[in-house]
Structures are given as structure tokens and as C-alpha cells.
C-alpha positions in Angstrom: -7.7 -4.7 9.9 -9.9 -7.3 8.3 -10.1 -8.5 4.7 -13.9 -9.2 4.6 -14.3 -5.9 2.6 -11.7 -4.0 0.7 -9.1 -2.3 2.9 -9.4 1.5 2.4 -6.0 3.3 2.5 -5.6 7.1 2.2 -2.1 8.0 0.9 -0.6 11.5 0.8 2.6 12.3 -1.0 3.6 15.9 -1.3 6.4 15.8 -4.0 7.9 13.7 -6.6 10.2 11.6 -4.5 7.3 10.8 -2.2 5.1 9.9 -5.2 7.6 7.4 -6.4 7.8 5.7 -2.9 4.0 5.8 -2.9 3.6 4.0 -6.2 5.9 1.2 -5.0 4.1 1.0 -1.7 0.7 0.7 -3.7 2.1 -2.2 -5.6 3.3 -3.9 -2.5 0.0 -3.4 -0.7 -2.0 -4.8 -3.8 0.3 -7.8 -3.9 0.0 -8.4 -0.1 -3.7 -8.2 -0.2 -4.3 -10.0 -3.4 -5.9 -6.8 -4.8 -8.2 -6.5 -1.9 -7.4 -2.8 -1.3 -8.7 0.6 -2.3 -6.6 3.7 -2.6 -7.5 7.3 -2.1 -5.6 10.4 -1.6 -2.9 12.7 -3.0 -0.2 11.8 -5.3 1.7 12.5 -8.5 2.0 10.7 -11.9 3.4 7.4 -10.7 0.8 6.9 -8.1 -1.8 7.8 -10.6 -0.4 5.2 -13.0 -1.0 2.8 -10.0 -4.6 3.8 -9.8 -4.7 6.7 -7.5 -7.0 9.5 -8.4 -5.3 12.4 -6.8 -7.3 15.0 -5.1 -5.1 17.8 -6.6 -1.9 18.3 -8.3 1.0 17.8 -5.9 3.0 20.4 -7.7 1.1 22.9 -5.6 2.9 21.6 -2.4 6.4 21.3 -4.0 8.0 24.5 -2.8 11.6 24.4 -1.5 13.2 27.1 0.7 12.0 28.8 3.8 11.3 32.2 2.1 10.1 30.7 -1.1 7.4 29.0 0.9 5.8 32.1 2.2 3.8 33.2 -0.9 2.3 29.6 -1.1 1.0 29.5 2.4 -2.7 30.4 1.7 -2.8 27.9 -1.2 -1.2 25.1 0.9 -3.7 25.8 3.8 -6.7 25.4 1.4 -5.2 22.2 0.2 -4.8 21.0 3.8 -8.4 21.6 4.6 -9.5 19.9 1.4 -7.4 16.8 2.2 -8.8 16.6 5.8 -12.3 17.0 4.6 -11.7 14.2 1.9 -10.4 11.9 4.6 -13.5 12.4 6.7 -15.7 11.6 3.6 -13.9 8.3 2.8 -13.3 7.2 6.4 -10.3 4.9 5.4 -8.9 2.2 7.7 -5.5 3.9 7.7 -3.9 7.2 6.6 -0.3 6.9 5.4 1.5 10.1 4.8 4.8 9.9 2.9 7.6 12.3 3.5 6.8 16.1 3.4 6.4 16.3 7.1 5.8 20.0 7.2 2.5 19.5 5.3 1.7 16.0 6.6 2.1 16.8 10.2 -0.7 19.3 9.9 -2.9 16.6 8.4 -2.2 14.3 11.4 -2.8 17.0 14.0 -6.2 17.9 12.4 -7.2 14.1 12.4 -6.3 13.7 15.9 -8.5 16.6 17.0 -11.3 15.0 15.1 -10.9 11.7 17.0 -12.0 9.7 14.0 -10.4 6.4 15.2 -8.4 6.1 12.0 -4.9 4.6 12.2 -2.2 7.2 11.3 1.2 6.2 9.9 4.0 8.4 8.5 6.6 6.9 6.0 10.0 8.4 5.8 11.2 10.0 9.0 11.9 13.8 9.2 15.6 14.3 9.2 15.9 15.2 12.9 19.4 14.1 12.9 20.2 17.2 10.6 17.8 19.8 12.0 14.6 20.4 14.1 15.5 17.7 16.6 12.5 18.8 18.7 10.2 17.1 16.2 11.1 13.7 17.5 9.8 14.5 21.0 6.3 15.3 19.9 5.5 13.1 16.8 3.9 10.3 19.1 1.1 12.6 19.8 0.0 12.7 16.2 0.8 9.4 14.5 0.6 5.7 15.7 3.7 4.5 13.8 6.8 5.8 11.9 8.5 3.9 9.1 12.1 4.8 8.5 14.4 4.4 5.6 17.6 4.5 7.4 18.8 1.9 10.1 19.9 4.5 12.7 16.7 6.6 12.6 14.4 4.6 15.0 16.7 5.5 18.0 15.8 9.1 17.5 12.1 8.4 18.0 11.5 5.2 20.1 12.9 7.0 23.3 9.9 9.4 22.9 7.3 6.7 22.9 6.7 6.4 19.1 6.6 3.0 17.6 9.3 3.2 14.9 10.3 0.6 12.4 13.2 0.6 9.9 11.9 -1.0 6.6 14.9 -0.3 4.3 15.2 2.3 1.6 13.0 1.8 -1.5 15.8 3.1 -3.7 17.4 -0.3 -3.6 14.4 -1.8 -5.4 14.3 1.0 -8.1 13.7 0.0 -11.7 16.8 1.9 -12.5 18.9 -0.9 -11.5 17.4 -3.2 -14.2 17.0 -0.5 -16.9 19.1 -0.6 -20.0 21.0 2.2 -21.5 20.6 0.8 -24.9 16.9 1.4 -24.8 17.5 5.0 -24.3 20.0 5.3 -27.2 17.6 3.4 -29.5 14.6 5.4 -28.6 16.4 8.7 -29.3 18.6 7.4 -32.1 21.9 8.2 -30.2 25.0 6.6 -31.6 27.0 4.2 -29.3 30.1 6.4 -29.4 28.3 9.5 -28.1 28.8 10.2 -24.5 25.7 11.1 -22.6 25.4 13.4 -19.6 22.2 13.5 -17.5 21.0 16.9 -16.3 18.7 16.6 -13.2 17.6 20.0 -11.9 14.9 18.8 -9.7 11.1 18.4 -9.6 10.1 21.6 -8.0 9.5 24.8 -10.1 11.8 26.7 -7.6 14.5 24.2 -8.2 14.3 24.3 -12.0 14.3 27.9 -12.2 17.4 28.3 -10.0 19.5 25.4 -11.2 18.7 24.8 -14.8 20.3 28.0 -16.2 23.6 26.9 -14.6 23.2 23.4 -15.6 22.7 24.6 -19.3 25.7 26.7 -19.2 27.8 24.0 -18.0 26.4 21.8 -20.6 27.3 24.3 -23.2 30.9 24.4 -22.1 31.1 20.5 -22.1 29.6 20.4 -25.6 32.2 23.0 -26.8 35.0 20.8 -25.4 33.5 17.6 -26.9 30.8 18.0 -29.6 30.2 14.1 -29.3 28.6 14.7 -26.0 24.8 14.9 -25.8 22.4 15.4 -22.7 19.6 13.6 -21.2 17.1 15.6 -19.1 14.6 13.4 -17.2 11.9 15.4 -15.6 8.4 15.1 -14.3 5.0 16.3 -15.8 4.5 19.0 -13.2 7.7 21.0 -14.4 8.1 19.6 -18.0 6.7 22.7 -19.8 9.0 25.0 -17.8 12.1 22.7 -18.6 11.2 22.6 -22.4 10.8 26.3 -22.5 14.0 27.0 -20.7 16.2 24.7 -22.9 14.6 25.7 -26.3 17.2 28.5 -26.9 20.1 26.5 -25.8 20.6 24.8 -29.2 22.2 21.9 -27.4 21.5 18.1 -28.1 19.2 17.6 -25.1 16.7 14.8 -25.0 13.9 15.5 -22.5 12.0 12.5 -21.0 9.0 12.4 -18.8 8.4 8.7 -18.2 9.9 6.7 -15.4 11.2 4.1 -18.0 13.0 6.7 -20.0 14.4 8.3 -16.9 16.1 5.1 -15.7 17.3 4.0 -19.1 18.8 7.5 -19.4 20.6 6.9 -16.1 22.1 3.6 -17.4 23.1 5.3 -20.6 24.9 8.1 -18.9 28.6 8.5 -18.3 28.1 11.1 -15.6 25.2 13.2 -14.0 24.8 16.7 -12.7 22.0 16.5 -10.2 20.1 18.5 -7.6 20.3 17.1 -4.1 17.7 14.6 -3.1 16.5 11.0 -3.7 17.7 11.2 -7.3 21.2 11.2 -6.0 20.7 8.0 -4.2 19.3 6.4 -7.4 22.4 7.4 -9.2 24.6 5.9 -6.6 22.6 2.7 -6.7 23.1 2.6 -10.4 26.8 3.3 -10.2 26.5 6.5 -12.1 29.2 9.0 -11.2 27.7 12.3 -10.4 27.9 15.6 -8.6 25.4 17.5 -6.6 24.8 21.2 -7.4 22.2 23.2 -5.4 21.2 26.6 -4.4 18.4 28.5 -2.7 17.7 32.2 -2.0 20.5 33.9 0.0 18.2 34.4 3.0 17.1 30.8 3.0 20.7 29.7 2.8 21.9 32.0 5.8 19.0 30.6 7.9 19.7 27.0 6.9 23.4 27.4 7.9 22.2 28.3 11.3 19.6 25.4 11.7 21.2 22.5 9.9 24.0 20.8 11.9 25.4 18.3 9.4 28.6 18.3 7.5 27.1 17.2 4.2 23.8 17.5 2.4 24.1 14.6 0.0 22.8 11.5 1.6 25.6 9.3 0.2 28.1 11.5 2.0 26.0 11.6 5.1 25.6 7.8 5.3 29.4 7.2 4.6 30.6 10.1 6.8 32.9 11.3 4.1 32.9 13.3 0.9 32.4 10.8 -1.9 30.1 13.0 -4.1 31.2 16.5 -4.7 28.7 19.1 -3.3 28.6 22.4 -5.2 26.3 24.5 -3.0 25.2 28.2 -3.2 28.1 30.3 -4.5 30.1 27.1 -5.4 27.2 26.1 -7.7 28.6 27.6 -10.9 28.9 26.5 -14.6 32.7 26.5 -14.3 32.8 24.4 -11.2 30.2 21.9 -12.5 32.3 21.4 -15.7 35.6 20.9 -13.6 34.1 18.2 -11.4 32.4 16.4 -14.3 35.5 16.4 -16.3 37.4 14.9 -13.4 34.8 12.1 -13.1 35.0 11.4 -16.8 38.6 10.5 -16.5 37.6 7.3 -14.8 40.5 7.9 -12.2 40.7 8.4 -8.6 37.5 10.5 -8.2 35.6 7.8 -10.2 36.9 4.9 -8.2 36.2 6.7 -4.9 32.5 7.0 -6.0 32.2 3.4 -7.1 33.7 2.1 -3.7 31.3 4.3 -1.9 28.3 3.4 -3.8 28.9 -0.3 -3.0 28.9 0.5 0.7 25.6 2.5 0.3 23.8 -0.5 -1.2 24.7 -2.6 1.8 23.6 0.1 4.2 20.2 0.6 2.8 18.9 -3.1 2.7 16.7 -4.6 5.3 15.8 -8.4 5.2 14.7 -10.7 2.3 11.8 -8.6 1.3 11.9 -5.3 -0.6 11.5 -2.1 1.5 8.1 -1.5 0.0 6.9 -4.9 1.0 8.3 -4.4 4.5 6.3 -1.2 4.7 3.3 -2.8 3.4 3.4 -5.4 6.1 3.6 -2.8 8.9 0.7 -0.8 7.3 -1.5 -3.9 7.1 -0.8 -4.7 10.8 -2.2 -1.4 11.9 
């Protein structure tokens, strides 16, 4: 790449967690090039705040569960073609896809067939250590480089001729670490003696519809036990209306937030959190917020996943540490009563709480890489392409 003209980078993030990684990457690329960079592509709210004009709303791609995906296939295929056509129009120096490999690999395959000579990079490795190990064998055909978040991941890909670089996990540079709980309390006029529990039912419509009803029932039980408890519900624009509609009848003191700043100050104000599985759980760990994971999908998806996924845990903290630190309430265990029981145990600040605090300290060490932030490391690799 040269810097005589603006470097053109096409970014594609298919869901909220990738959108957050993409926004940090954009900031790092702008910093590394002194602003001599132009962005195009597909992203969400936080990438748009960094100046990306998204080709379409990424909520159209955010579907979870094998059988839940099927009705969305025609729409996703249309968006796939639109994205490839848009890349052809802009002719960027490099295409960087972020997570969401099921969608992004089709982008890369299409570009390879067109033989445009554009560098192709994927950021966030598919979890081949958990399932679909065969993916590692063929990725070199479609991308020039893979950037991983976990230190053990490169070994799964380099033996199959793919340049793979561990850059560190961007969660360790999260603004959540520097946020202040007092800001959240002040904004929503919450007294200092009130205990706050965060409810985090995910960023996909399918997740919210399956998880939020049980989260609300658990919140109602906690409120009956202690009327001085209130609840924060950080969400994203794509599902905010659904969330607000679902909580309207609850009559609970729930404070819904949609901005990143409010989300992170809510974390820091919280005594505990009830969360869907995903990147959010790592953010809670980095912030030392005790939490549980509760998650469920359709019965058919779960049965198939049990056959395909070959790992003991689903929560990344537990996977990284190789032991159960964060309770995982999955499928039939994801009930209001079980959620309440686990949260009450954490609120005692006893053994369960201390076990999480010790584990979170280990996780922070595990995810760092060098003197730069992970996003800066990733930007360096992209600018070398």
C-alpha cells in the first residue's frame, strides 16, 4: 500500500460484536495513517459513528440458530450480492471482514472468483477448536491473512498455509474499563444505596425474543425479594424497539440504554449481570462484574449443536481457563428460578464471587499482546497488506 492517495478499506461486520471491533479498528487505522484513509462497507451503529456509511442495516444478518437461519437465506443472499457489487464499484485496496464467517466467507469466495487483485483479510478466527474444524483446511484459498483474538488460534491455521497473526483481544481496550458507575446513576437519578443488576439478552432479534421473557421473570423475582434493586438493560438500536415493547408491561424499574457510553457506565454501576453468551460476557469479566450466562435456542438447533460442538463450555472465560468460573444456564437450565438462584449466590460476595474475580484476573493476562492495543496491532497488519 502507498499513502500518496487515501487508502481505501472496505470493512464488513455482520453483527453487534463485530461492529464494536470494527469501530475500534477504524480509529486505529485513522490514527496509524494520520487520517489518510477512506472507509466503505457494512457495519452497525458504532462503525457509523466512526464515519462509515453502511450499505445496509446489519440486523438483517444477525440471525442465530441453524433452523432460525433458514427463513432468512433469500434476504442474506441478496445482501451478499449487493456487497460484492459494491466492492467492485469502490475497488478498495483491501477488504477486511470481521467475524461472521458464515456470511463473510461467501464474500471472499466471490471476490476470489472475480480475480480483482484486492487483498482479502479476515479479522476474528472461526472457532474451529469448537466445531467445523474442516474450515481451517480451506481458508487459505479465499483470504490472504487471518487475524486472531486468542493466542492459541494461529496453530490451527498456519499448518494449512494461511498467514495467521495473533493481535490480542480488543475487549481489553474496551471503554468499559474506564467507565464510571456514578455517571449511570446520575443520568438516571438512581440513589447510591440501590443495587443495580444488568440484563443483557443479546443483540439479535431471535436472542431477545427467546431470552428476555425469562430475564424479566427472574428480575421480577429479584425485585420481590428486594425492592431496592433496579435494573439496567443496555441494548442496541437494531433491537431497541422490541426490547422496549417487551418490558413495557413488566412494571419493573428498568433503565434501557442504547449508547455505548451508557452501556459501559451501566456495567460499572452493576452489582451483577445476567447475560447472553458472547463478547458481552468477556466485557463483564474485564470489568470484574460478577455474572451468569443464560442462553437457549430452538430444540432442533440445540440437538444438532450438541452433535457438532466438541467443547465442554460455551462461555469464553470458562473456555480460556479450562474450568467453570461463570455459571452457564443453557437450554432447559435457562429458567427464571435458576437465574435467580445463581445471582443471589453471587450477590453474597462469597466463594462464587471470589472464584470469578480470580478467574477474571487470569483472563486479562491471557488476552493481551504487546505494548499496543489489539486494534493497533490489527491495523498494522492490515496496512502491511
